[in-house]
C-alpha positions as CSV (number, residue, x, y, z in Angstrom):
1,M,-19.9,18.3,-12.0
2,S,-20.9,15.7,-14.6
3,I,-19.4,13.8,-17.5
4,P,-21.2,14.8,-20.7
5,T,-23.5,12.1,-22.1
6,P,-23.4,11.6,-25.9
7,A,-26.4,12.9,-27.7
8,W,-27.3,9.5,-29.2
9,W,-27.6,8.1,-25.7
10,R,-30.6,10.4,-25.3
11,G,-32.4,8.9,-28.2
12,L,-31.1,11.0,-31.1
13,P,-29.8,9.5,-34.4
14,P,-26.2,8.2,-34.0
15,A,-24.8,9.6,-37.3
16,P,-23.9,13.1,-36.0
17,A,-22.0,11.7,-33.1
18,L,-20.0,9.5,-35.4
19,S,-18.7,12.3,-37.5
20,A,-17.8,14.3,-34.4
21,A,-15.9,11.4,-32.7
22,A,-12.2,11.9,-32.1
23,L,-9.3,9.8,-31.2
24,L,-7.8,10.1,-27.7
25,L,-4.5,11.8,-28.6
26,L,-1.7,13.5,-26.7
27,G,0.8,16.1,-27.5
28,V,2.9,15.0,-24.4
29,F,3.8,11.8,-26.2
30,G,5.3,13.8,-29.0
31,P,4.9,13.4,-32.8
32,L,5.1,10.0,-34.3
33,A,8.1,8.9,-36.2
34,H,6.4,8.9,-39.6
35,A,5.4,12.6,-39.4
36,Q,7.2,14.4,-42.3
37,L,6.2,18.0,-42.3
38,P,7.7,20.5,-39.9
39,T,5.5,22.2,-37.3
40,I,4.9,25.9,-37.7
41,T,4.0,27.8,-34.6
42,V,2.3,31.2,-35.2
43,E,2.0,33.3,-32.0
44,A,-1.2,35.4,-31.9
45,E,0.5,38.3,-30.2
46,H,2.8,38.7,-33.3
47,Y,-0.2,39.7,-35.4
48,S,0.3,41.7,-38.5
49,E,-3.1,43.4,-38.7
50,V,-6.3,44.0,-36.7
51,T,-9.4,45.2,-38.5
52,G,-13.0,45.9,-37.4
53,G,-12.1,47.0,-33.9
54,T,-9.4,46.6,-31.3
55,I,-7.7,43.9,-29.2
56,R,-5.3,43.7,-26.3
57,V,-2.2,41.6,-25.7
58,L,-2.3,40.1,-22.2
59,D,0.2,38.4,-20.0
60,R,-0.8,34.8,-19.2
61,A,1.5,32.5,-17.3
62,D,0.2,29.4,-19.2
63,A,0.3,30.9,-22.6
64,S,3.2,30.2,-25.0
65,G,5.7,33.0,-24.5
66,G,3.6,34.2,-21.6
67,K,1.2,36.3,-23.8
68,C,-2.0,36.0,-25.7
69,V,-4.5,38.1,-27.7
70,S,-7.9,38.9,-26.1
71,Y,-10.6,41.5,-25.7
72,W,-12.1,41.1,-29.1
73,E,-15.8,40.6,-28.2
74,E,-17.4,42.6,-31.0
75,P,-18.5,40.9,-34.2
76,G,-16.3,41.7,-37.1
77,V,-13.1,42.1,-35.3
78,A,-10.4,40.2,-37.2
79,V,-6.8,39.3,-36.3
80,R,-4.4,38.5,-39.1
81,V,-1.1,36.6,-38.5
82,E,1.5,35.7,-41.1
83,F,3.7,32.7,-41.3
84,E,6.3,31.1,-43.6
85,V,6.1,27.6,-45.1
86,E,9.4,26.1,-45.9
87,Q,8.1,22.7,-47.1
88,A,5.0,22.5,-49.2
89,G,2.3,19.9,-48.3
90,E,-1.0,19.3,-46.6
91,Y,-1.0,20.8,-43.1
92,C,-3.5,20.4,-40.3
93,L,-4.5,23.5,-38.2
94,T,-4.6,23.4,-34.4
95,L,-5.5,26.4,-32.2
96,K,-4.5,26.9,-28.5
97,Y,-6.9,29.2,-26.6
98,A,-8.8,29.9,-23.4
99,C,-12.5,30.8,-23.1
100,A,-14.6,31.3,-20.0
101,W,-17.8,31.2,-22.0
102,E,-19.6,28.0,-22.9
103,D,-18.3,28.5,-26.4
104,T,-17.3,31.2,-28.9
105,R,-17.2,31.3,-32.7
106,R,-14.7,32.4,-35.2
107,Q,-14.5,32.5,-39.0
108,I,-11.1,31.2,-40.2
109,A,-9.5,32.2,-43.5
110,V,-6.2,31.2,-45.1
111,D,-4.7,33.7,-47.5
112,G,-8.0,35.5,-47.6
113,Q,-10.1,32.5,-48.5
114,V,-12.4,30.6,-46.1
115,P,-11.9,26.8,-46.5
116,P,-15.1,24.8,-46.6
117,G,-16.5,24.3,-43.1
118,L,-14.5,27.2,-41.5
119,D,-17.1,29.9,-42.1
120,V,-18.2,29.4,-38.5
121,V,-15.9,27.4,-36.1
122,T,-17.2,26.7,-32.6
123,L,-14.5,26.8,-30.0
124,L,-15.7,25.1,-26.8
125,G,-15.2,26.8,-23.4
126,T,-12.1,25.8,-21.4
127,G,-13.5,26.9,-18.0
128,S,-11.7,30.2,-17.5
129,W,-9.5,32.8,-19.2
130,D,-6.4,31.2,-17.7
131,A,-7.2,27.6,-18.7
132,F,-5.7,27.1,-22.1
133,D,-6.6,24.1,-24.3
134,V,-6.1,23.0,-27.9
135,M,-8.4,22.0,-30.7
136,T,-7.5,20.5,-34.1
137,L,-10.0,21.8,-36.7
138,A,-12.3,19.5,-38.7
139,G,-12.8,19.6,-42.5
140,Q,-15.9,18.9,-44.6
141,D,-15.7,15.1,-44.1
142,G,-15.6,15.4,-40.4
143,G,-12.0,14.4,-40.3
144,R,-8.9,16.6,-39.8
145,L,-8.9,19.7,-41.9
146,R,-6.0,19.6,-44.4
147,L,-4.6,22.8,-45.9
148,D,-2.6,22.4,-49.1
149,L,0.1,25.0,-48.7
150,D,2.8,26.0,-51.1
151,A,6.2,27.0,-49.9
152,G,6.4,30.7,-49.1
153,K,4.5,33.3,-47.1
154,H,0.9,32.8,-46.0
155,A,-1.7,34.5,-43.8
156,L,-4.2,33.2,-41.2
157,T,-7.1,35.4,-40.2
158,L,-9.6,34.8,-37.3
159,T,-12.7,36.9,-37.3
160,N,-15.3,37.2,-34.5
161,V,-18.7,36.1,-35.8
162,D,-20.6,36.5,-32.5
163,S,-20.2,38.7,-29.4
164,R,-18.0,36.5,-27.1
165,G,-14.4,36.8,-26.2
166,L,-11.5,34.6,-26.9
167,A,-8.0,34.5,-25.4
168,W,-6.0,33.2,-28.4
169,D,-2.5,31.9,-27.7
170,Y,-1.2,30.5,-31.0
171,A,-1.9,28.5,-34.1
172,L,-0.1,25.3,-35.1
173,L,0.3,24.2,-38.8
174,H,1.5,20.6,-38.6
175,D,1.8,17.2,-40.2
176,P,-1.5,15.3,-40.2
177,M,0.1,12.6,-38.1
178,Q,1.3,14.9,-35.4
179,M,-1.1,15.2,-32.6
180,P,-1.1,18.2,-30.3
181,A,-4.8,17.7,-29.5
182,D,-7.8,15.5,-30.1
183,F,-8.2,15.3,-33.8
184,P,-11.6,14.6,-35.4
185,L,-12.3,11.5,-37.3
186,S,-14.2,11.2,-40.5
187,E,-16.9,8.6,-40.6
188,A,-14.7,6.4,-42.8
189,E,-11.8,6.6,-40.3
190,L,-14.1,5.8,-37.3
191,R,-15.5,2.7,-39.1
192,A,-12.0,1.6,-40.1
193,L,-11.0,1.7,-36.4
194,A,-14.1,0.0,-35.3
195,S,-13.3,-2.8,-37.7
196,E,-10.1,-3.5,-35.6
197,L,-12.2,-4.0,-32.4
198,P,-14.2,-7.0,-31.2
199,A,-17.7,-6.9,-32.6
200,P,-19.4,-5.9,-29.3
201,A,-16.9,-3.0,-28.8
202,A,-17.5,-1.8,-32.4
203,R,-21.2,-1.9,-31.8
204,L,-21.0,0.2,-28.7
205,L,-18.7,2.7,-30.4
206,L,-20.9,3.0,-33.6
207,D,-24.4,2.3,-32.5
208,G,-24.6,2.6,-28.7
209,P,-25.7,0.1,-26.1
210,G,-27.5,-3.1,-27.2
211,P,-30.3,-4.9,-25.4
212,D,-27.9,-7.3,-23.6
213,D,-25.5,-4.6,-22.6
214,L,-25.2,-3.0,-19.2
215,L,-26.6,0.5,-19.0
216,L,-26.9,2.6,-15.8
217,G,-26.9,6.4,-15.8
218,D,-23.8,7.7,-17.7
219,V,-22.2,4.2,-17.8
220,A,-22.6,1.5,-20.5
221,A,-20.7,-1.7,-21.0
222,A,-20.7,-4.2,-23.9
223,F,-20.1,-7.9,-23.6
224,T,-19.3,-10.8,-26.0
225,D,-21.9,-13.6,-26.4
226,D,-20.1,-15.6,-23.7
227,G,-20.2,-12.7,-21.3
228,A,-16.6,-11.3,-21.6
229,L,-16.3,-7.6,-21.1
230,A,-15.4,-6.0,-24.5
231,A,-15.8,-2.3,-24.0
232,F,-17.4,0.4,-21.8
233,R,-18.3,4.0,-22.2
234,I,-18.8,6.8,-19.7
235,G,-20.1,10.0,-21.1
236,D,-17.8,10.8,-24.0
237,L,-15.0,8.4,-23.0
238,F,-14.9,5.1,-24.8
239,L,-12.5,2.2,-23.9
240,A,-12.2,-1.2,-25.4
241,L,-10.3,-4.3,-24.5
242,L,-8.3,-5.1,-27.7
243,D,-8.4,-8.8,-26.9
244,P,-11.2,-9.8,-24.4
245,V,-9.3,-12.1,-22.1
246,V,-12.2,-14.1,-20.8
247,G,-14.0,-16.9,-22.6
248,S,-16.9,-18.9,-21.4
249,G,-17.2,-18.9,-17.7
250,V,-19.7,-18.5,-14.9
251,R,-21.3,-15.0,-14.9
252,E,-23.4,-13.5,-12.1
253,E,-25.1,-10.2,-11.5
254,R,-25.5,-8.8,-8.0
255,E,-26.0,-5.6,-6.1
256,V,-24.3,-4.2,-3.0
257,G,-25.6,-0.8,-1.8
258,A,-25.9,1.6,-4.8
259,L,-23.5,-0.5,-6.9
260,K,-24.4,-3.1,-9.5
261,L,-21.9,-5.9,-9.9
262,R,-21.4,-8.2,-12.9
263,T,-18.8,-11.0,-12.1
264,Q,-17.1,-13.3,-14.6
265,V,-15.3,-16.4,-13.2
266,L,-12.5,-17.3,-15.6
267,P,-12.3,-20.9,-17.0
268,R,-9.6,-22.9,-15.3
269,E,-8.0,-23.7,-18.6
270,M,-7.3,-20.0,-19.0
271,I,-6.2,-19.1,-15.5
272,R,-6.5,-20.8,-12.1
273,N,-8.9,-19.3,-9.6
274,G,-9.5,-16.0,-11.5
275,R,-12.4,-13.6,-11.6
276,W,-13.3,-10.2,-13.1
277,V,-15.8,-7.9,-11.3
278,L,-17.4,-5.0,-13.1
279,M,-19.0,-2.5,-10.7
280,V,-21.0,0.5,-11.9
281,S,-22.9,3.3,-10.3
282,E,-24.7,6.0,-12.3
283,R,-21.6,8.1,-12.7
284,S,-18.6,5.7,-12.2
285,L,-17.2,2.4,-13.3
286,Y,-14.9,0.1,-11.4
287,L,-13.1,-2.9,-12.9
288,I,-11.4,-5.3,-10.5
289,G,-9.6,-8.5,-11.4
290,V,-8.2,-11.2,-9.1
291,A,-6.4,-14.5,-9.6
292,L,-4.0,-17.0,-8.0
293,S,-0.9,-17.3,-10.1
294,D,2.8,-18.0,-9.9
295,Y,3.4,-15.4,-12.5
296,G,3.4,-11.6,-11.8
297,S,1.5,-10.6,-15.0
298,E,-1.5,-13.0,-14.6
299,C,-4.9,-11.3,-14.4
300,A,-3.5,-8.0,-15.7
301,P,-5.9,-6.6,-18.2
302,A,-5.3,-6.6,-21.9
303,P,-4.3,-3.2,-23.3
304,L,-7.1,-0.8,-23.4
305,V,-7.7,1.3,-26.5
306,Q,-9.4,4.6,-25.8
307,W,-11.2,7.4,-27.7
308,R,-12.9,10.6,-26.6
309,D,-15.7,12.3,-28.5
310,G,-14.6,15.4,-30.4
311,Q,-13.8,17.9,-27.7
312,P,-10.5,19.6,-26.9
313,W,-8.7,18.3,-23.9
314,A,-5.3,17.7,-22.4
315,I,-4.0,14.6,-20.6
316,S,-1.8,14.8,-17.4
317,P,-1.3,13.0,-14.2
318,A,-3.9,13.9,-11.6
319,A,-2.8,17.2,-10.2
320,H,-3.9,16.4,-6.7
321,L,-1.8,13.2,-6.3
322,A,0.5,13.7,-3.3
323,D,3.5,12.3,-5.2
324,A,4.0,13.9,-8.6
325,A,6.0,10.9,-9.8
326,E,3.0,8.6,-9.0
327,R,1.2,8.2,-12.3
328,N,-1.8,6.1,-11.1
329,A,-4.3,8.6,-12.5
330,R,-4.8,10.7,-15.6
331,M,-7.3,13.4,-16.4
332,F,-9.4,13.6,-19.5
333,G,-11.5,16.8,-19.4
334,D,-14.0,16.3,-16.6
335,A,-13.2,12.6,-16.3
336,L,-10.5,10.8,-14.2
337,I,-9.0,7.4,-14.9
338,S,-7.2,5.9,-12.0
339,A,-5.6,2.5,-11.3
340,T,-4.2,0.5,-8.4
341,S,-0.8,0.8,-10.0
342,P,0.9,3.2,-12.4
343,L,-0.9,3.6,-15.7
344,T,1.2,3.3,-18.8
345,A,-0.1,5.2,-21.8
346,A,1.4,5.0,-25.3
347,L,0.3,5.7,-28.8
348,S,0.0,2.8,-31.2
349,P,1.7,3.0,-34.6
350,S,-1.6,2.4,-36.5
351,H,-3.2,4.8,-38.9
352,P,-4.6,6.8,-37.3
353,P,-3.1,5.8,-33.9
354,F,-5.0,5.2,-30.7
355,L,-4.0,5.4,-27.1
356,R,-3.2,2.1,-25.2
357,L,-3.5,2.1,-21.4
358,T,-2.0,-0.7,-19.4
359,W,-1.4,-1.3,-15.7
360,Q,0.1,-4.1,-13.6
361,P,-1.4,-6.2,-10.7
362,L,-0.5,-5.9,-7.0
363,C,0.9,-9.1,-5.6
364,A,0.6,-10.8,-2.1
365,G,2.3,-14.2,-2.4
366,R,0.4,-16.0,-5.2
367,L,-2.5,-13.5,-5.0
368,R,-2.8,-11.0,-7.8
369,A,-5.3,-8.1,-8.0
370,V,-5.8,-5.1,-10.3
371,G,-8.3,-2.3,-10.1
372,L,-9.4,0.5,-12.5
373,K,-11.8,3.4,-11.9
374,I,-13.3,5.8,-14.3
375,G,-15.5,8.6,-13.1
376,P,-15.9,12.4,-12.8
377,R,-12.9,14.4,-11.6
378,I,-13.9,15.7,-8.1
379,A,-12.3,18.6,-6.3
380,P,-11.9,19.1,-3.4
381,G,-11.2,15.5,-2.3
382,D,-9.3,12.7,-3.8
383,S,-11.5,10.5,-6.0
384,T,-8.8,8.1,-7.3
385,I,-9.1,4.4,-6.6
386,A,-6.7,3.2,-3.8
387,A,-5.1,-0.1,-3.0
388,E,-2.6,-1.6,-0.5
389,V,-1.2,-5.0,0.5
390,Q,-1.9,-6.1,4.1
391,G,-0.1,-9.3,4.8
392,N,-1.6,-12.0,2.6
393,E,-4.6,-9.8,1.6
394,I,-5.0,-6.9,-0.9
395,I,-7.4,-4.1,0.0
396,I,-8.9,-2.0,-2.8
397,R,-10.9,1.2,-1.9
398,S,-13.1,3.3,-4.1
399,S,-11.2,6.5,-3.3
400,K,-8.2,7.6,-1.3
401,E,-9.4,10.4,0.9
402,M,-13.0,11.3,0.1
403,Y,-15.1,12.3,3.1
404,P,-18.5,10.4,3.3
405,A,-20.4,13.7,3.1
406,L,-18.5,14.8,0.0
407,A,-19.0,11.4,-1.6
408,A,-22.8,11.6,-0.9
409,F,-22.9,15.1,-2.4
410,Y,-21.3,14.0,-5.6
411,E,-23.3,10.7,-5.7
412,M,-20.1,8.6,-5.6
413,P,-20.8,5.3,-3.7
414,Q,-17.9,4.3,-1.4
415,F,-16.8,0.8,-0.9
416,E,-13.9,-1.4,0.3
417,C,-13.0,-4.6,-1.3
418,R,-10.9,-7.1,0.7
419,V,-9.3,-9.8,-1.5
420,S,-8.2,-12.8,0.6
421,A,-5.4,-15.2,0.0
422,D,-7.8,-17.7,-1.7
423,A,-9.0,-15.0,-4.1
424,S,-12.4,-14.6,-2.4
425,M,-13.6,-11.1,-2.2
426,T,-15.6,-9.1,0.4
427,F,-17.3,-5.9,-0.6
428,I,-18.2,-3.5,2.2
429,T,-20.3,-0.4,1.7
430,Q,-21.9,1.9,4.3
431,D,-25.1,-0.1,4.1
432,E,-24.3,-3.7,3.0
433,E,-21.6,-6.3,2.9
434,L,-21.3,-8.9,0.1
435,T,-18.8,-11.8,0.0
436,L,-17.9,-13.6,-3.3
437,P,-16.4,-17.0,-2.5
438,A,-13.2,-18.1,-4.1
439,P,-13.7,-18.8,-7.8
């Protein structure tokens, strides 16, 4: 399993990736307060007409109402559904579906007319016919499609334009500021959001890694001129620190086993005895912060803002966590973000909004430590970062229960970081041991 790498990282021009980028958005957080238009749910199994062939209505436990439409593999098969609009306005269109193929294609028409850009819509595979996902459709400018609908009856028609199947659950017509899925950003929207980020983060988002950035395999990280971490990207996940919390300080680069470390000792006028350590392998990134403080929130990271390139996805707590109430991990497609304490995720009220992730430090006396891991979601095995307090020390491990053979198979370097009471750190891998003295 691998996290997809953006095309422009492989030497292609960046412009296509920009138009396809999408905000990290979550239906589980619910619609924002400023959404005005009602949401219209159109169940596929309540179709009004099928032309060009036949379909089947199947029982699926994860489908809305327990049913979906499937078995329309032949080109030309069209499914028409009707819906009522009570309030006129500009609506976005989101589809919920499952597809075991790599992708499938449908033409989409509204009231018999094909909106620009919907003559061939590619729906990416979801992994199986039981794995339902959602996708908000893009318009001509690369941003969200907006359908100007009058009050009254309307019809939506999906037509197979290739020879692959689709398990279609429903369509949503919704306010542009409601977010049941990733929604695509236009180039203008993406650049407007980049303008709110620190310059190095905007550069990584728009143009890719620079000559002074860290790049290893799927992982890239961007830094300010004084060495502060500003943003990082793994495959199609992008995260930025809204306010880089470190100014000028001692920066060092080291290696331990298969891991590359970049450390940043924080200036004493900012925080006493503090350090950030960024660790990367070719497939994963670890961010560990330590400090001595009399205040519980010291050394906690600034809120992270996150995007994901334009692919459908759903966010949830990691399914394999033993305690369902423990929200230390969240899944984003094939990627997993986990922290040493529960992750808090909330949408910002900006236009368009972004997702903010925060987490709190572990405490042992005056010692504070936080850890974050981003990497491929591995099953079987628990690939989430782990931490515990042992007396006056804090122990951070690269994973909870991953067997060495499994870690080697997935190329996931394993380490243990022992943070001592004076904020010194000892990294232990299978092959090496590295001690960073107290900052």
